[in-house]
C-alpha positions in Angstrom: -29.5 -59.2 -16.2 -29.3 -55.4 -16.8 -30.3 -53.2 -19.7 -27.7 -51.8 -22.1 -28.9 -48.3 -21.3 -27.0 -46.3 -18.7 -29.9 -43.9 -18.3 -31.0 -45.0 -14.8 -29.1 -44.8 -11.6 -28.6 -48.1 -9.8 -31.0 -48.6 -6.9 -29.8 -47.5 -3.4 -31.0 -50.1 -0.9 -31.4 -48.5 2.5 -30.9 -50.4 5.7 -34.6 -51.1 6.3 -35.0 -52.5 2.8 -31.9 -54.6 3.1 -33.1 -56.1 6.4 -36.6 -56.8 5.0 -35.1 -58.5 1.9 -33.0 -60.7 4.2 -36.1 -61.5 6.2 -38.0 -62.4 3.0 -35.2 -64.8 2.0 -35.7 -66.5 5.3 -39.5 -66.9 4.7 -40.9 -63.8 6.3 -44.4 -62.8 5.4 -46.2 -59.8 7.0 -49.1 -62.1 8.0 -46.8 -64.9 9.4 -47.4 -64.8 13.2 -44.3 -66.9 13.9 -42.2 -63.7 13.2 -41.8 -60.7 15.4 -41.3 -57.7 13.3 -39.6 -55.2 15.6 -38.2 -53.3 12.7 -41.5 -52.0 11.4 -42.0 -48.3 11.0 -45.8 -48.3 11.5 -48.0 -48.5 14.6 -50.4 -51.3 15.2 -53.5 -50.6 13.2 -56.2 -52.6 15.0 -58.7 -51.5 17.7 -57.2 -49.8 20.8 -59.0 -49.5 24.2 -60.6 -46.1 24.4 -59.9 -45.2 20.8 -62.7 -44.6 18.2 -63.7 -47.6 16.1 -61.5 -48.3 13.1 -63.2 -47.2 9.8 -64.7 -50.3 8.4 -65.5 -49.0 4.9 -65.0 -45.9 2.8 -67.8 -45.0 0.4 -67.0 -43.9 -3.1 -69.1 -41.0 -4.4 -69.5 -40.6 -8.2 -67.2 -37.5 -8.2 -64.4 -39.4 -6.5 -63.5 -41.0 -9.9 -62.3 -37.6 -11.1 -59.0 -35.9 -10.5 -59.0 -33.8 -7.3 -57.3 -30.5 -6.7 -53.5 -30.8 -6.6 -53.5 -28.8 -3.3 -56.2 -31.1 -1.8 -59.9 -30.8 -1.1 -60.6 -27.3 0.4 -62.7 -28.9 3.2 -59.8 -31.1 4.3 -57.4 -28.2 4.1 -59.7 -26.2 6.3 -60.0 -29.1 8.7 -56.2 -29.5 9.0 -55.8 -25.8 9.7 -58.5 -25.9 12.3 -56.8 -29.0 13.9 -53.6 -27.0 14.4 -55.3 -23.8 15.5 -57.4 -25.7 18.1 -54.5 -27.7 19.6 -51.6 -25.2 19.4 -52.9 -21.7 18.5 -56.1 -21.0 20.4 -54.7 -17.8 21.9 -52.8 -16.6 18.9 -54.1 -13.7 16.6 -52.4 -15.3 13.6 -54.4 -18.4 12.5 -53.8 -21.0 9.9 -56.4 -21.2 7.0 -56.9 -23.6 4.1 -54.4 -21.5 2.2 -51.7 -22.6 4.6 -52.3 -26.3 3.9 -51.4 -28.7 1.1 -52.6 -32.3 1.0 -50.6 -35.1 -0.7 -50.5 -38.9 -1.1 -48.4 -39.7 2.0 -45.5 -38.2 3.9 -42.8 -39.0 1.4 -44.9 -37.3 -1.3 -45.3 -34.2 0.8 -41.5 -34.1 1.5 -40.8 -34.6 -2.2 -43.0 -31.7 -3.1 -41.2 -29.5 -0.5 -37.7 -30.4 -1.7 -38.7 -30.1 -5.4 -40.0 -26.6 -4.7 -36.7 -25.4 -3.2 -34.5 -22.9 -5.0 -30.8 -23.6 -5.1 -30.0 -23.8 -1.4 -28.0 -25.5 1.3 -30.2 -27.7 3.4 -28.9 -28.8 6.8 -29.6 -32.1 8.4 -28.7 -34.1 11.5 -27.5 -37.6 11.9 -29.0 -39.9 12.8 -32.4 -39.1 11.4 -35.2 -40.4 9.1 -33.6 -42.5 6.3 -35.6 -40.9 3.5 -34.0 -37.5 4.2 -30.7 -38.7 2.8 -32.3 -39.9 -0.5 -34.4 -36.8 -0.9 -31.7 -34.3 -0.2 -29.4 -35.9 -2.8 -32.0 -36.5 -5.5 -32.5 -32.8 -6.5 -29.6 -30.9 -8.0 -30.6 -27.5 -6.6 -30.2 -28.9 -3.0 -26.8 -29.1 -1.4 -27.2 -31.3 1.8 -25.0 -30.1 4.6 -24.3 -32.1 7.8 -24.8 -29.8 10.8 -24.3 -32.4 13.6 -23.6 -36.0 14.2 -25.5 -35.9 17.4 -24.2 -39.1 19.0 -21.4 -37.0 20.5 -24.0 -34.8 22.2 -26.3 -37.6 23.3 -28.5 -37.2 20.3 -29.3 -33.5 20.8 -28.6 -30.1 19.3 -29.2 -26.8 21.2 -30.8 -23.8 19.5 -27.4 -22.0 19.9 -25.8 -25.0 18.0 -28.4 -24.7 15.3 -27.8 -21.0 15.0 -24.0 -21.5 14.7 -24.5 -24.1 12.0 -26.9 -21.9 10.0 -24.4 -19.0 10.0 -21.3 -21.2 9.4 -22.8 -23.1 6.4 -25.1 -20.3 5.1 -28.1 -22.6 5.3 -31.3 -21.8 3.7 -33.1 -24.5 5.7 -32.8 -27.4 8.1 -34.8 -30.7 7.8 -35.4 -32.9 10.9 -37.9 -35.2 12.5 -39.4 -34.2 15.8 -39.7 -36.6 17.7 -36.7 -38.1 16.0 -36.8 -41.4 14.1 -34.8 -43.3 15.3 -33.5 -41.9 18.6 -36.8 -40.7 20.2 -35.2 -37.3 21.0 -38.0 -34.7 21.1 -37.8 -30.9 21.2 -40.6 -29.7 23.5 -41.6 -26.4 25.1 -38.8 -23.9 25.5 -36.4 -26.0 23.4 -38.7 -26.0 20.5 -39.6 -22.4 20.9 -35.9 -21.5 20.8 -35.4 -23.4 17.6 -38.3 -21.5 16.0 -37.0 -18.2 17.2 -33.5 -19.0 15.8 -35.1 -19.9 12.4 -37.2 -16.6 12.5 -34.2 -14.4 13.4 -31.9 -15.9 10.8 -34.4 -16.4 8.0 -33.7 -20.1 7.9 -36.6 -22.4 7.1 -37.4 -25.3 9.5 -38.8 -28.3 7.6 -40.2 -30.3 10.5 -41.3 -33.9 10.1 -43.9 -34.3 12.9 -45.3 -37.7 12.0 -44.7 -39.0 15.5 -45.9 -35.9 17.3 -48.7 -37.6 19.2 -46.3 -40.3 20.6 -44.9 -38.1 23.4 -43.6 -39.5 26.7 -42.6 -36.2 28.4 -45.1 -33.9 30.1 -46.2 -31.1 27.8 -47.3 -27.9 29.5 -50.6 -28.6 31.4 -51.1 -31.9 29.5 -49.9 -34.4 32.0 -50.2 -37.3 29.6 -47.8 -35.8 27.1 -48.4 -34.8 23.5 -49.3 -33.8 21.0 -46.4 -31.5 20.2 -45.9 -29.2 17.2 -43.7 -26.3 16.1 -47.0 -24.6 15.2 -47.3 -23.6 18.8 -44.3 -21.3 18.5 -45.0 -19.7 15.1 -45.7 -16.0 15.5 -47.0 -15.2 12.1 -48.3 -18.2 10.0 -47.5 -16.4 6.7 -44.1 -15.0 7.6 -42.3 -17.4 10.0 -40.1 -19.8 8.0 -41.6 -23.0 9.5 -43.1 -25.8 7.4 -44.6 -28.7 9.2 -45.2 -32.1 7.6 -47.6 -34.7 9.1 -50.5 -36.9 8.1 -52.8 -39.8 9.2 -50.0 -42.4 8.8 -48.7 -42.6 12.4 -50.8 -40.2 14.6 -54.0 -41.7 13.3 -52.6 -45.2 12.6 -53.6 -45.4 9.0 -50.3 -45.9 7.1 -51.9 -47.8 4.3 -54.2 -44.9 3.3 -51.2 -42.9 2.3 -52.3 -39.3 3.1 -50.1 -36.5 4.4 -50.1 -32.8 4.6 -47.9 -29.8 5.0 -48.8 -26.6 6.9 -46.9 -23.4 6.6 -46.7 -19.9 4.9 -49.0 -19.4 1.9 -46.2 -18.7 -0.5 -44.5 -22.0 0.4 -47.8 -23.8 -0.1 -48.3 -22.2 -3.5 -44.8 -23.3 -4.5 -45.5 -26.9 -3.3 -48.7 -26.9 -5.2 -46.8 -26.1 -8.4 -44.2 -28.9 -7.7 -47.1 -31.3 -7.0 -48.3 -30.9 -10.5 -45.3 -32.9 -11.7 -44.3 -35.0 -8.7 -47.6 -36.7 -7.8 -50.7 -34.9 -9.1 -52.7 -35.0 -5.9 -54.0 -37.4 -3.3 -57.0 -39.7 -3.9 -60.2 -37.8 -3.3 -61.9 -40.7 -1.5 -59.1 -41.0 1.1 -59.2 -37.2 1.7 -62.9 -37.5 2.5 -62.2 -40.3 4.9 -59.6 -38.2 6.7 -62.2 -35.5 7.3 -63.9 -37.8 9.8 -60.7 -38.6 11.6 -59.9 -34.9 12.2 -63.2 -34.3 13.9 -62.0 -32.8 17.3 -63.6 -35.3 19.7 -62.5 -38.3 17.6 -59.0 -37.0 17.0 -58.5 -36.4 20.7 -59.7 -39.9 21.7 -57.4 -41.5 19.2 -54.4 -39.4 20.4 -55.0 -40.2 24.1 -55.6 -43.9 23.4 -52.3 -44.1 21.5 -50.3 -42.6 24.4 -52.0 -45.0 27.0 -51.2 -48.1 25.0 -47.8 -47.2 23.7 -46.6 -45.9 27.0 -47.2 -49.4 28.4 -45.3 -51.0 25.5 -42.5 -48.4 25.9 -42.1 -49.4 29.6 -42.0 -53.1 28.7 -39.3 -52.5 26.0 -37.1 -50.3 28.2 -37.3 -52.7 31.2 -36.5 -55.8 29.1 -33.6 -54.1 27.1 -32.1 -52.9 30.4 -32.2 -56.5 31.6 -30.4 -57.6 28.4 -27.7 -55.0 28.8 -28.7 -53.1 25.6 -30.7 -50.2 27.1 -30.8 -47.0 25.0 -28.2 -44.4 26.0 -31.1 -42.0 25.9 -34.6 -43.1 26.7 -37.1 -42.2 23.9 -39.0 -39.0 24.7 -41.2 -39.6 21.7 -42.0 -41.9 18.8 -42.2 -45.7 19.2 -38.6 -46.8 18.9 -35.8 -47.7 21.3 -32.4 -46.9 19.8 -30.4 -49.4 21.7 -26.6 -49.5 22.2 -25.0 -52.9 21.7 -21.6 -51.8 23.0 -21.8 -54.0 26.2 -22.6 -57.2 24.3 -19.9 -59.8 23.5 -18.6 -59.9 19.9 -20.1 -60.3 17.3 -23.4 -59.1 18.8 -22.0 -55.7 19.5 -22.2 -54.9 15.7 -25.6 -53.7 14.5 -25.6 -55.7 11.2 -24.4 -58.9 12.8 -27.0 -58.5 15.6 -29.7 -58.0 13.0 -28.6 -61.1 11.0 -28.6 -63.3 14.0 -32.0 -61.9 15.1 -33.4 -62.9 11.7 -32.3 -66.5 12.4 -34.5 -66.2 15.5 -37.4 -64.8 13.4 -37.1 -61.3 14.8 -36.6 -58.2 12.7 -34.6 -55.2 13.9 -32.9 -52.4 12.0 -29.1 -51.7 12.3 -28.4 -48.3 13.6 -26.0 -47.6 10.8 -29.0 -47.4 8.5 -29.9 -44.0 10.0 -26.4 -42.5 9.7 -27.3 -39.9 7.1 -23.8 -38.4 7.1 -22.2 -41.5 5.6 -25.1 -42.2 3.3 -24.6 -38.8 1.6 -20.8 -38.4 1.9 -19.1 -41.8 1.4 -15.9 -40.4 2.8 -17.4 -40.4 6.3 -17.2 -43.6 8.2 -20.4 -45.0 9.8 -20.8 -43.8 13.3 -23.7 -45.9 14.6 -22.5 -49.5 13.8 -23.1 -50.5 17.5 -26.8 -49.5 17.6 -30.1 -51.1 16.6 -33.5 -49.6 16.3 -36.2 -51.7 18.0 -39.8 -50.8 17.4 -42.7 -51.1 19.9 -45.1 -50.3 17.1 -46.6 -53.8 16.8 -49.2 -55.2 19.2 -47.9 -56.0 22.6 -47.9 -59.8 22.1 -45.6 -59.5 19.1 -43.3 -57.1 21.0 -43.1 -59.4 24.0 -42.3 -62.5 21.8 -39.6 -60.6 20.0 -38.0 -59.4 23.2 -38.1 -63.0 24.5 -36.2 -64.2 21.5 -33.6 -61.4 21.6 -33.0 -62.2 25.3 -32.4 -65.8 24.4 -30.1 -64.9 21.6 -28.0 -62.7 23.9 -28.1 -65.3 26.7 -26.7 -67.9 24.4 -23.7 -65.7 23.5 -23.0 -64.9 27.2 -22.8 -68.6 28.2 
């Protein structure tokens, strides 16, 4: 039954939501260990070898019952600035301060503040990329989303020269993208990332960089042989003039998705604009969660967490890539970051070579994967464009290794049945 009012838009159910609804109809519950959720967009949240102990409780002080500052607690903003200066800007004269940071209730909330603060502009995006970008860039009337590359044709990459050409051709005010990319695992690192920042600086085009997976890095980074973390902050010349806005939080890189705390770091005038938009979009993050995040950002603790993540997830990445190769659905590009394999189904017999059909049959085996078509932002914003990723699925190695292994076993059995 629907209301008589035509005031609200009908809901748009993205691919992940649709898959999870189908799983729920088949009896899936998050606590049901008979399911293997390889569609999940969160990392495992339990204890990891070598990582700091998980927070067991969060004390509530009397003042925590009051509203906090919309921009966030000053001590947390200072800690976030110090975190980036320590990791990426130790030798730079221009340093981030609390005035360069805003805190909000999760990554989507930070992104919403950023988009809501935009003037009338053309905002470029790539496809495939994070699903929420499509909804965000079409929800605000001052933003005109512009496709600047369907990167499948270039093996899920775009050069800095290609970025510059797109900015000039479409007169873009900004470009939004995830780095590492969700879902492909493509990651701009070192000279590549520096070139993107230089292109943005020279053309006056803002880079809105989602760095929520920036500690899950599988390529060597400078002198850090274990990879990661990676950030565009390393290649910003002047923190208050360069048009680079970085979005991150404790969701993925500190494995606390349920605490819903994110931040943005960038020029002070952008942060002021986002504070103003935060007054009507979300009103500010919970104070008690902000105080908990302070402990997580302590340098020694943060570094231990980051290193433990890479050790454990590197092992799961190797497991997934080996098994997918054996199944004949290896990614066309091995993930350089994040915790997903964007696997091609093209070599499978019909109907398993279609992402949605593969996902439906995987559900029958109590395995959740996400069809690649879900991440095709081009067709989600412009219905005239045909889906370009219908023969891909995203497979997560975010869950604990036992769940990942069980899910892979069932997918192998499913594929084997169709090949007999």
